[in-house]
C-alpha positions in Angstrom: 93.3 117.8 75.4 96.4 116.0 76.8 99.3 115.1 74.7 100.6 111.5 74.8 103.6 112.6 76.8 101.5 114.4 79.3 99.2 111.4 79.7 102.1 108.9 80.1 103.6 111.3 82.7 100.3 111.4 84.6 100.1 107.6 84.7 103.7 107.4 85.9 103.1 110.0 88.6 100.1 108.0 90.0 102.1 104.8 90.0 105.0 106.5 91.8 102.6 108.0 94.4 101.2 104.6 95.1 104.6 103.1 95.4 105.5 105.8 97.9 102.4 105.0 99.9 103.3 101.4 100.0 106.9 102.0 101.0 105.5 103.9 104.0 103.2 101.0 104.8 106.0 98.5 104.4 108.1 100.5 106.9 105.2 100.3 109.4 104.8 96.6 108.8 108.4 96.0 109.7 107.5 96.7 113.3 104.3 94.7 113.2 103.6 91.1 114.1 104.4 88.3 111.7 100.7 87.8 111.0 100.3 91.5 110.0 103.5 91.4 107.9 102.2 88.4 106.1 98.8 90.1 105.4 100.6 93.2 104.2 102.9 91.3 101.9 99.9 89.5 100.4 98.0 92.7 99.8 101.2 94.3 98.2 101.6 91.2 96.0 98.1 91.6 94.7 98.6 95.3 94.1 101.9 94.6 92.2 100.0 92.5 89.7 97.6 95.3 89.0 100.4 97.8 88.7 102.2 95.6 86.3 99.1 95.6 84.1 98.9 99.4 84.2 102.6 99.7 83.5 102.3 97.5 80.4 99.4 99.7 79.2 101.4 102.9 79.9 104.3 101.5 77.9 102.1 100.6 75.0 100.7 104.1 74.9 104.2 105.6 75.2 105.4 103.4 72.3 102.3 104.0 70.1 102.5 106.2 67.1 101.1 109.6 67.8 98.0 109.0 65.6 97.2 105.6 67.4 97.6 106.4 71.1 94.1 107.8 71.6 92.6 104.4 71.0 94.9 102.9 73.5 94.2 105.7 75.9 90.5 104.8 75.9 91.3 101.2 76.9 93.7 102.4 79.5 91.2 104.8 81.0 88.7 102.0 81.6 91.3 99.8 83.2 92.8 102.6 85.1 89.4 103.5 86.7 88.9 99.9 87.9 92.4 99.5 89.2 92.4 102.9 90.9 89.4 101.8 93.1 91.1 98.4 93.8 94.4 100.1 94.8 92.7 102.5 97.1 90.7 99.7 98.7 93.8 97.6 99.2 95.8 100.5 100.6 93.0 101.3 103.0 92.9 97.6 104.1 96.6 97.7 104.7 96.3 100.9 106.7 93.5 99.4 108.8 95.8 96.6 109.9 97.8 99.3 111.9 94.8 100.9 113.5 
């Protein structure tokens, strides 16, 4: 069983990994046409909204009392699973713009 701190660290690591992936894609987009740049920016903006939601949930878990965080974790896991699929799809769409 994960501790609250381990769980929060796992969420932060995933968000950081995605941010790194997007930074690489932004670099690629800087050399692309204006149309591709606009599409990439749009996809990134959509992802940012999802990440912000996850970051809020992560912060709620981090701030929760030790005996209350498990309930928040269950909610976060459900949201996390949905967002993870959406983020992967969005990153794949952005990558396909460079193929």
